[in-house]
DOGUZA-169369 format. One record per atom (N, C-alpha, C, O): x, y, z. Coordinates in nm, 4 decimals. Example, Ala and Ser with C-alpha at 12.3 -4.5 7.8 and 13.67 -1.06 7.14 Angstrom:
% DOGUZA-169369
[titor [1.3190,-0.5690,0.7800]] [titor [1.2300,-0.4500,0.7800]] [titor [1.3200,-0.3300,0.7800]] [titor [1.4236,-0.3319,0.8465]] [titor [1.2850,-0.2250,0.7080]] [titor [1.3670,-0.1060,0.7140]] [titor [1.2900,0.0030,0.7870]] [titor [1.3409,0.1138,0.8039]] 
END
This chain:
% DOGUZA-169369
[titor [-2.9891,-12.9770,-12.5831]] [titor [-2.9756,-12.8807,-12.6508]] [titor [-2.8710,-12.8887,-12.6896]] [titor [-2.7917,-12.9411,-12.6115]] [titor [-2.8151,-12.8419,-12.8288]] [titor [-2.7012,-12.8565,-12.8948]] [titor [-2.6043,-12.7492,-12.8822]] [titor [-2.6437,-12.6362,-12.9110]] [titor [-2.4733,-12.7666,-12.8405]] [titor [-2.3658,-12.6589,-12.8494]] [titor [-2.3890,-12.5631,-12.9659]] [titor [-2.3434,-12.4536,-12.9327]] [titor [-2.4437,-12.5587,-13.0952]] [titor [-2.4832,-12.5117,-13.1740]] [titor [-2.6237,-12.3999,-13.1192]] [titor [-2.6279,-12.2813,-13.0866]] [titor [-2.6930,-12.4735,-13.1267]] [titor [-2.8121,-12.3736,-13.0615]] [titor [-2.8063,-12.2861,-12.9361]] [titor [-2.8917,-12.2025,-12.9067]] [titor [-2.7063,-12.3118,-12.8717]] [titor [-2.6920,-12.2147,-12.7704]] [titor [-2.5964,-12.1196,-12.7556]] [titor [-2.6086,-12.0315,-12.6704]] [titor [-2.4735,-12.1285,-12.8506]] [titor [-2.4421,-11.9824,-12.8598]] [titor [-2.4973,-11.8969,-12.9352]] [titor [-2.4159,-11.8051,-12.9455]] [titor [-2.6246,-11.8640,-13.0175]] [titor [-2.6535,-11.7523,-13.0558]] [titor [-2.7801,-11.7213,-12.8791]] [titor [-2.7925,-11.6212,-12.8086]] [titor [-2.8320,-11.8287,-12.8726]] [titor [-2.8546,-11.8037,-12.6947]] [titor [-2.8081,-11.6890,-12.6269]] [titor [-2.8673,-11.5855,-12.5964]] [titor [-2.6827,-11.7281,-12.6073]] [titor [-2.5566,-11.6820,-12.5211]] [titor [-2.5359,-11.5407,-12.5625]] [titor [-2.5312,-11.4409,-12.4907]] [titor [-2.5230,-11.5518,-12.7062]] [titor [-2.4830,-11.4021,-12.7552]] [titor [-2.5770,-11.3084,-12.7539]] [titor [-2.5545,-11.1882,-12.7404]] [titor [-2.7321,-11.3813,-12.7738]] [titor [-2.8577,-11.2763,-12.7632]] [titor [-2.8573,-11.2277,-12.6150]] [titor [-2.8543,-11.1059,-12.5978]] [titor [-2.8601,-11.3152,-12.4988]] [titor [-2.8387,-11.2894,-12.3920]] [titor [-2.7465,-11.1727,-12.3266]] [titor [-2.7714,-11.0959,-12.2336]] [titor [-2.6000,-11.1906,-12.4301]] [titor [-2.5381,-11.0380,-12.3918]] [titor [-2.5747,-10.9562,-12.4046]] [titor [-2.5851,-10.8695,-12.3178]] [titor [-2.6297,-10.9438,-12.5821]] [titor [-2.6492,-10.7894,-12.6231]] [titor [-2.7910,-10.7559,-12.5570]] [titor [-2.8341,-10.6407,-12.5509]] [titor [-2.8356,-10.8289,-12.5252]] [titor [-2.9826,-10.7894,-12.4447]] [titor [-2.9429,-10.7320,-12.3315]] [titor [-3.0007,-10.6298,-12.2946]] [titor [-2.8223,-10.7946,-12.2448]] [titor [-2.8150,-10.7259,-12.0872]] [titor [-2.6908,-10.5771,-12.1591]] [titor [-2.6771,-10.4740,-12.0932]] [titor [-2.6413,-10.5906,-12.2499]] [titor [-2.5427,-10.4664,-12.2718]] [titor [-2.6299,-10.3280,-12.2993]] [titor [-2.6007,-10.2124,-12.2687]] [titor [-2.7641,-10.3871,-12.3778]] [titor [-2.8441,-10.2862,-12.3915]] [titor [-2.9413,-10.1921,-12.2643]] [titor [-2.9721,-10.0730,-12.2638]] [titor [-2.9697,-10.2965,-12.1686]] [titor [-3.0014,-10.2614,-12.0438]] [titor [-2.9188,-10.1655,-11.9919]] [titor [-2.9742,-10.0666,-11.9436]] [titor [-2.7747,-10.1726,-11.9901]] [titor [-2.6930,-10.0996,-11.9023]] [titor [-2.6937,-9.9729,-11.9990]] [titor [-2.5989,-9.9087,-11.9538]] [titor [-2.7273,-9.9245,-12.0690]] [titor [-2.6715,-9.8008,-12.1165]] [titor [-2.7315,-9.6719,-12.0464]] [titor [-2.8501,-9.6762,-12.0134]] [titor [-2.6714,-9.5793,-12.0263]] [titor [-2.7125,-9.4438,-11.9335]] [titor [-2.7997,-9.3949,-12.0139]] [titor [-2.7821,-9.3540,-12.1287]] [titor [-2.9318,-9.4011,-11.9286]] [titor [-3.0306,-9.3675,-11.9246]] [titor [-3.0318,-9.1603,-11.9606]] [titor [-3.1060,-9.1092,-12.0445]] [titor [-2.9387,-9.0861,-11.8787]] [titor [-2.9185,-8.9682,-11.8451]] [titor [-2.8641,-8.9087,-11.9880]] [titor [-2.8808,-8.7951,-12.0323]] [titor [-2.8038,-9.0039,-12.0387]] [titor [-2.7085,-8.8985,-12.1469]] [titor [-2.8240,-8.8874,-12.2597]] [titor [-2.8338,-8.7863,-12.3292]] [titor [-2.9100,-8.9971,-12.2729]] [titor [-3.0199,-9.0056,-12.3652]] [titor [-3.0953,-8.8335,-12.3668]] [titor [-3.0990,-8.7411,-12.4480]] [titor [-3.1513,-8.8603,-12.2184]] [titor [-3.1957,-8.7270,-12.1957]] [titor [-3.1508,-8.6005,-12.2176]] [titor [-3.2084,-8.5044,-12.2685]] [titor [-3.0289,-8.6130,-12.1682]] [titor [-2.9049,-8.4975,-12.2113]] [titor [-2.9192,-8.4531,-12.4023]] [titor [-2.9266,-8.3414,-12.4536]] [titor [-2.9188,-8.5414,-12.4446]] [titor [-2.9380,-8.5342,-12.5906]] [titor [-3.1008,-8.4754,-12.6335]] [titor [-3.1157,-8.3815,-12.7117]] [titor [-3.1817,-8.5265,-12.5876]] [titor [-3.2840,-8.4577,-12.6020]] [titor [-3.3252,-8.3612,-12.5470]] [titor [-3.4339,-8.3087,-12.5710]] [titor [-3.2535,-8.3285,-12.4749]] [titor [-3.2717,-8.1908,-12.4084]] [titor [-3.2229,-8.0616,-12.5535]] [titor [-3.2848,-7.9649,-12.5980]] [titor [-3.0881,-8.1208,-12.5894]] [titor [-2.9910,-8.0525,-12.6522]] [titor [-3.1124,-8.0331,-12.8154]] [titor [-3.1384,-7.9400,-12.8917]] [titor [-3.1528,-8.1679,-12.8040]] [titor [-3.2111,-8.1683,-12.9501]] [titor [-3.3792,-8.0654,-12.9128]] [titor [-3.3941,-8.0079,-13.0206]] [titor [-3.4645,-8.0333,-12.8478]] [titor [-3.5565,-8.0130,-12.8305]] [titor [-3.4673,-7.8153,-12.8337]] [titor [-3.4864,-7.7594,-12.9417]] [titor [-3.4086,-7.7546,-12.7589]] [titor [-3.3328,-7.6754,-12.7293]] [titor [-3.3658,-7.6227,-12.9049]] [titor [-3.4487,-7.5417,-12.9463]] [titor [-3.2522,-7.7153,-12.9888]] [titor [-3.2155,-7.6635,-13.1299]] [titor [-3.3664,-7.6382,-13.1822]] [titor [-3.4143,-7.5250,-13.1888]] [titor [-3.4515,-7.7810,-13.2267]] [titor [-3.5897,-7.7318,-13.2140]] [titor [-3.6185,-7.6267,-13.1836]] [titor [-3.6045,-7.5603,-13.2864]] [titor [-3.6617,-7.5439,-13.0816]] [titor [-3.7538,-7.4672,-13.0145]] [titor [-3.6666,-7.2885,-13.0953]] [titor [-3.7141,-7.1794,-13.1268]] [titor [-3.5447,-7.3402,-13.0980]] [titor [-3.4965,-7.2492,-13.1447]] [titor [-3.4889,-7.2018,-13.3082]] [titor [-3.4721,-7.0864,-13.3477]] [titor [-3.5030,-7.3026,-13.3776]] [titor [-3.5508,-7.3239,-13.5219]] [titor [-3.6609,-7.2212,-13.5442]] [titor [-3.6564,-7.1137,-13.6040]] [titor [-3.7987,-7.3047,-13.4570]] [titor [-3.9049,-7.2089,-13.4526]] [titor [-3.8975,-7.0700,-13.4620]] [titor [-3.9523,-7.0001,-13.5473]] [titor [-3.8149,-7.0277,-13.3541]] [titor [-3.8757,-6.9060,-13.3310]] [titor [-3.7507,-6.8153,-13.4746]] [titor [-3.7577,-6.6981,-13.5117]] [titor [-3.6806,-6.8911,-13.5084]] [titor [-3.5910,-6.8121,-13.5632]] [titor [-3.6738,-6.8273,-13.7298]] [titor [-3.6455,-6.7319,-13.8021]] [titor [-3.7494,-6.9108,-13.7819]] [titor [-3.8521,-6.9123,-13.8584]] [titor [-3.9369,-6.8472,-13.8684]] [titor [-3.9806,-6.7982,-13.9726]] [titor [-3.9862,-6.8313,-13.7326]] [titor [-4.1278,-6.6645,-13.6562]] [titor [-4.0571,-6.5697,-13.7263]] [titor [-4.1101,-6.5283,-13.8294]] [titor [-3.9109,-6.5098,-13.6832]] [titor [-3.8578,-6.3843,-13.6947]] [titor [-3.8535,-6.3548,-13.8306]] [titor [-3.8964,-6.2446,-13.8647]] [titor [-3.8016,-6.4463,-13.9320]] [titor [-3.7891,-6.4864,-14.0621]] [titor [-3.9289,-6.4494,-14.1275]] [titor [-3.9314,-6.4062,-14.2427]] [titor [-4.0117,-6.4614,-14.0750]] [titor [-4.1896,-6.4488,-14.1547]] [titor [-4.2060,-6.3175,-14.0696]] [titor [-4.1898,-6.2331,-14.1577]] [titor [-4.2214,-6.2684,-13.9879]] [titor [-4.1652,-6.1627,-13.9071]] [titor [-4.1095,-6.0319,-14.0138]] [titor [-4.1585,-5.9190,-14.0139]] [titor [-4.0356,-6.0623,-14.0713]] [titor [-3.9235,-5.9794,-14.1848]] [titor [-4.0024,-5.9740,-14.3101]] [titor [-4.0011,-5.8917,-14.4016]] [titor [-4.0509,-6.0497,-14.2971]] [titor [-4.1815,-6.0854,-14.4725]] [titor [-4.2541,-5.9928,-14.4146]] [titor [-4.2285,-5.8730,-14.4267]] [titor [-4.3362,-6.0314,-14.3569]] [titor [-4.4688,-5.9440,-14.3022]] [titor [-4.4414,-5.7929,-14.3196]] [titor [-4.5163,-5.7110,-14.3729]] [titor [-4.3165,-5.7708,-14.2629]] [titor [-4.2607,-5.6114,-14.2927]] [titor [-4.2675,-5.5791,-14.3770]] [titor [-4.3224,-5.4708,-14.3968]] [titor [-4.2091,-5.6630,-14.4907]] [titor [-4.1822,-5.6434,-14.6088]] [titor [-4.3421,-5.6020,-14.7144]] [titor [-4.3636,-5.5161,-14.7999]] [titor [-4.4041,-5.6816,-14.6704]] [titor [-4.5424,-5.6886,-14.7133]] [titor [-4.6239,-5.5912,-14.7093]] [titor [-4.7035,-5.5509,-14.7941]] [titor [-4.5928,-5.5436,-14.5734]] [titor [-4.6274,-5.4306,-14.5215]] [titor [-4.5826,-5.2731,-14.6301]] [titor [-4.6676,-5.1873,-14.6540]] [titor [-4.4638,-5.2657,-14.6727]] [titor [-4.4328,-5.1469,-14.7286]] [titor [-4.4630,-5.1657,-14.8501]] [titor [-4.4424,-5.0742,-14.9298]] [titor [-4.5269,-5.3060,-14.8996]] [titor [-4.5949,-5.2908,-15.0553]] [titor [-4.7048,-5.2460,-14.9853]] [titor [-4.6981,-5.1274,-15.0175]] [titor [-4.8069,-5.2538,-14.9088]] [titor [-4.8981,-5.2323,-14.9212]] [titor [-4.9596,-5.0713,-14.8532]] [titor [-5.0727,-5.0251,-14.8379]] [titor [-4.8400,-5.0274,-14.8287]] [titor [-4.8647,-4.8586,-14.8488]] [titor [-4.7802,-4.8259,-14.9528]] [titor [-4.7561,-4.7101,-14.9869]] [titor [-4.7469,-4.8983,-14.9902]] [titor [-4.6830,-4.7915,-15.1418]] [titor [-4.8105,-4.8436,-15.2530]] [titor [-4.8252,-4.7703,-15.3508]] [titor [-4.8845,-4.9420,-15.2447]] [titor [-4.9988,-4.9402,-15.3511]] [titor [-5.0836,-4.8354,-15.2872]] [titor [-5.1356,-4.7616,-15.3709]] [titor [-5.1267,-4.7937,-15.1033]] [titor [-5.2309,-4.6862,-15.0999]] [titor [-5.1440,-4.5796,-15.1377]] [titor [-5.1977,-4.5379,-15.2403]] [titor [-5.0015,-4.4820,-15.1092]] [titor [-4.9616,-4.3985,-15.1206]] [titor [-5.0139,-4.3669,-15.3033]] [titor [-5.0905,-4.2818,-15.3484]] [titor [-4.9305,-4.4808,-15.3765]] [titor [-4.9251,-4.4258,-15.5124]] [titor [-4.9572,-4.5290,-15.6279]] [titor [-4.8955,-4.6001,-15.7072]] [titor [-5.1262,-4.4891,-15.5837]] [titor [-5.2289,-4.5914,-15.6255]] [titor [-5.2356,-4.5389,-15.8278]] [titor [-5.2928,-4.5939,-15.9219]] [titor [-5.1505,-4.4160,-15.8212]] [titor [-5.2278,-4.3873,-15.9638]] [titor [-5.1128,-4.4504,-16.0667]] [titor [-5.1333,-4.4433,-16.1879]] [titor [-4.9866,-4.5148,-16.0135]] [titor [-4.9058,-4.6001,-16.0805]] [titor [-4.9587,-4.7707,-16.1418]] [titor [-4.9421,-4.8507,-16.2338]] [titor [-5.0388,-4.7469,-15.9999]] [titor [-5.0734,-4.8949,-16.0560]] [titor [-5.2207,-4.9072,-16.0967]] [titor [-5.2706,-5.0178,-16.1175]] [titor [-5.2813,-4.8072,-16.1066]] [titor [-5.4379,-4.8129,-16.1786]] [titor [-5.5500,-4.9055,-16.1463]] [titor [-5.5743,-4.8924,-16.0263]] [titor [-5.6134,-4.9763,-16.1904]] [titor [-5.7004,-5.0840,-16.1562]] [titor [-5.6778,-5.1622,-16.0429]] [titor [-5.7355,-5.1693,-15.9344]] [titor [-5.5505,-5.2380,-16.1065]] [titor [-5.4912,-5.3313,-16.0350]] [titor [-5.4443,-5.3028,-15.8857]] [titor [-5.4128,-5.3948,-15.8102]] [titor [-5.4415,-5.1429,-15.8415]] [titor [-5.4107,-5.1043,-15.6870]] [titor [-5.4803,-5.2202,-15.5895]] [titor [-5.4135,-5.3053,-15.5308]] [titor [-5.6340,-5.2092,-15.5812]] [titor [-5.6798,-5.2779,-15.5107]] [titor [-5.6594,-5.4513,-15.4993]] [titor [-5.6311,-5.5174,-15.3994]] [titor [-5.6840,-5.4956,-15.6360]] [titor [-5.6236,-5.6672,-15.5931]] [titor [-5.4881,-5.6793,-15.5672]] [titor [-5.4475,-5.7955,-15.5686]] [titor [-5.3972,-5.5834,-15.5414]] [titor [-5.2654,-5.6266,-15.5115]] [titor [-5.2787,-5.5658,-15.3676]] [titor [-5.2261,-5.6381,-15.2829]] [titor [-5.3368,-5.4489,-15.3173]] [titor [-5.3899,-5.4439,-15.1952]] [titor [-5.4278,-5.5307,-15.1085]] [titor [-5.3811,-5.5316,-14.9947]] [titor [-5.5295,-5.6267,-15.1556]] [titor [-5.6043,-5.7239,-15.1398]] [titor [-5.4947,-5.8664,-15.1374]] [titor [-5.4784,-5.9401,-15.0402]] [titor [-5.4525,-5.8745,-15.2225]] [titor [-5.3458,-6.0131,-15.2367]] [titor [-5.2862,-6.0036,-15.1000]] [titor [-5.3074,-6.0820,-15.0075]] [titor [-5.1698,-5.8445,-15.0970]] [titor [-5.0610,-5.8431,-14.9839]] [titor [-5.1440,-5.8809,-14.8442]] [titor [-5.0884,-5.9483,-14.7575]] [titor [-5.2874,-5.8309,-14.8273]] [titor [-5.3274,-5.8190,-14.7008]] [titor [-5.3618,-6.0106,-14.6546]] [titor [-5.3683,-6.0632,-14.5436]] [titor [-5.3735,-6.0565,-14.7611]] [titor [-5.3564,-6.2188,-14.7727]] [titor [-5.2728,-6.2882,-14.7247]] [titor [-5.2977,-6.3758,-14.6419]] [titor [-5.1229,-6.2524,-14.7826]] [titor [-4.9672,-6.2887,-14.7853]] [titor [-4.9891,-6.2162,-14.5972]] [titor [-4.9997,-6.2857,-14.4962]] [titor [-4.9896,-6.1270,-14.6010]] [titor [-4.9776,-6.0768,-14.4188]] [titor [-5.0383,-6.1855,-14.3568]] [titor [-4.9575,-6.2522,-14.2922]] [titor [-5.1991,-6.2428,-14.3531]] [titor [-5.2492,-6.2793,-14.2851]] [titor [-5.2113,-6.4268,-14.2627]] [titor [-5.2300,-6.4930,-14.1607]] [titor [-5.1586,-6.4622,-14.3697]] [titor [-5.1593,-6.5801,-14.3818]] [titor [-4.9605,-6.6312,-14.2916]] [titor [-4.9463,-6.7085,-14.1969]] [titor [-4.8631,-6.5669,-14.3545]] [titor [-4.7803,-6.5113,-14.2125]] [titor [-4.7995,-6.5214,-14.0801]] [titor [-4.7426,-6.5883,-13.9939]] [titor [-4.9108,-6.4257,-14.0764]] [titor [-4.9410,-6.4098,-13.9080]] [titor [-4.9782,-6.5718,-13.8767]] [titor [-4.9128,-6.6381,-13.7962]] [titor [-5.0545,-6.6073,-13.9270]] [titor [-5.0905,-6.7269,-13.8876]] [titor [-4.9692,-6.8747,-13.8614]] [titor [-4.9662,-6.9744,-13.7893]] [titor [-4.8841,-6.8142,-13.9653]] [titor [-4.7401,-6.8997,-14.0207]] [titor [-4.6604,-6.8686,-13.8190]] [titor [-4.6267,-6.9524,-13.7354]] [titor [-4.6596,-6.7618,-13.8149]] [titor [-4.6019,-6.6879,-13.6711]] [titor [-4.6365,-6.7446,-13.5623]] [titor [-4.5704,-6.8086,-13.4805]] [titor [-4.7705,-6.7102,-13.5678]] [titor [-4.8453,-6.7905,-13.4411]] [titor [-4.8111,-6.9559,-13.3982]] [titor [-4.7974,-7.0075,-13.2873]] [titor [-4.8020,-7.0275,-13.5695]] [titor [-4.7942,-7.1537,-13.5358]] [titor [-4.6642,-7.2181,-13.4628]] [titor [-4.6464,-7.2949,-13.3682]] [titor [-4.5745,-7.1410,-13.5639]] [titor [-4.4067,-7.1510,-13.5155]] [titor [-4.4056,-7.1307,-13.3207]] [titor [-4.3840,-7.1950,-13.2180]] [titor [-4.4360,-7.0270,-13.3573]] [titor [-4.3952,-6.9833,-13.2144]] [titor [-4.5136,-7.0834,-13.0965]] [titor [-4.4598,-7.0982,-12.9867]] [titor [-4.6166,-7.1305,-13.1026]] [titor [-4.6830,-7.1993,-13.0103]] [titor [-4.6022,-7.3231,-13.0519]] [titor [-4.6024,-7.3902,-12.9487]] [titor [-4.5286,-7.3959,-13.1510]] [titor [-4.4713,-7.5078,-13.1469]] [titor [-4.3532,-7.5037,-13.0599]] [titor [-4.3420,-7.5736,-12.9592]] [titor [-4.2699,-7.4241,-13.0995]] [titor [-4.1640,-7.3329,-13.0076]] [titor [-4.2181,-7.3610,-12.8252]] [titor [-4.1563,-7.4140,-12.7329]] [titor [-4.3200,-7.3157,-12.8285]] [titor [-4.3395,-7.3141,-12.6504]] [titor [-4.3600,-7.4799,-12.5862]] [titor [-4.3576,-7.5185,-12.4693]] [titor [-4.3833,-7.5663,-12.7307]] [titor [-4.4726,-7.6879,-12.6982]] [titor [-4.3463,-7.7298,-12.6866]] [titor [-4.3452,-7.7566,-12.5665]] [titor [-4.2466,-7.7528,-12.7229]] [titor [-4.1492,-7.8007,-12.7656]] [titor [-4.0553,-7.7860,-12.6355]] [titor [-3.9887,-7.8801,-12.5923]] [titor [-4.0575,-7.6401,-12.5699]] [titor [-3.9579,-7.6243,-12.5000]] [titor [-4.0515,-7.6976,-12.3438]] [titor [-3.9750,-7.7341,-12.2546]] [titor [-4.1353,-7.7079,-12.3284]] [titor [-4.2532,-7.7583,-12.2574]] [titor [-4.1867,-7.8795,-12.2062]] [titor [-4.1617,-7.9128,-12.0903]] [titor [-4.1558,-7.9588,-12.3585]] [titor [-4.1485,-8.0927,-12.3222]] [titor [-4.0068,-8.1400,-12.3541]] [titor [-3.9714,-8.2554,-12.3781]] [titor [-3.9188,-8.0091,-12.3489]] [titor [-3.7866,-8.0855,-12.2851]] [titor [-3.7208,-8.0492,-12.1827]] [titor [-3.6057,-8.0863,-12.1599]] [titor [-3.7960,-7.9631,-12.1014]] [titor [-3.7577,-7.9040,-11.9669]] [titor [-3.8946,-8.0308,-11.8389]] [titor [-3.8964,-8.0157,-11.7167]] 
END
């Protein structure tokens, strides 16, 4: 073996040994912080969607109480708003499930 081929092998060995000495607990703490932040994001998204549901429920109530303003379109608007509310409710459930899953993996 020549001296030129020995230098890359020694430097590769030093690099690999340096990587094995890294603190594994520091990475675990970083993952806990990331999981907490991700769970918080999913919860905030669910809360925002809940606010949108309340807004659409107000529209739905308005379509029912002031039906005379919307004429024949009142039923279409009510159906559309109910579909939007249902979709938002599914998204809230999915976001809360994801937050629970992330919390479970984080701890």
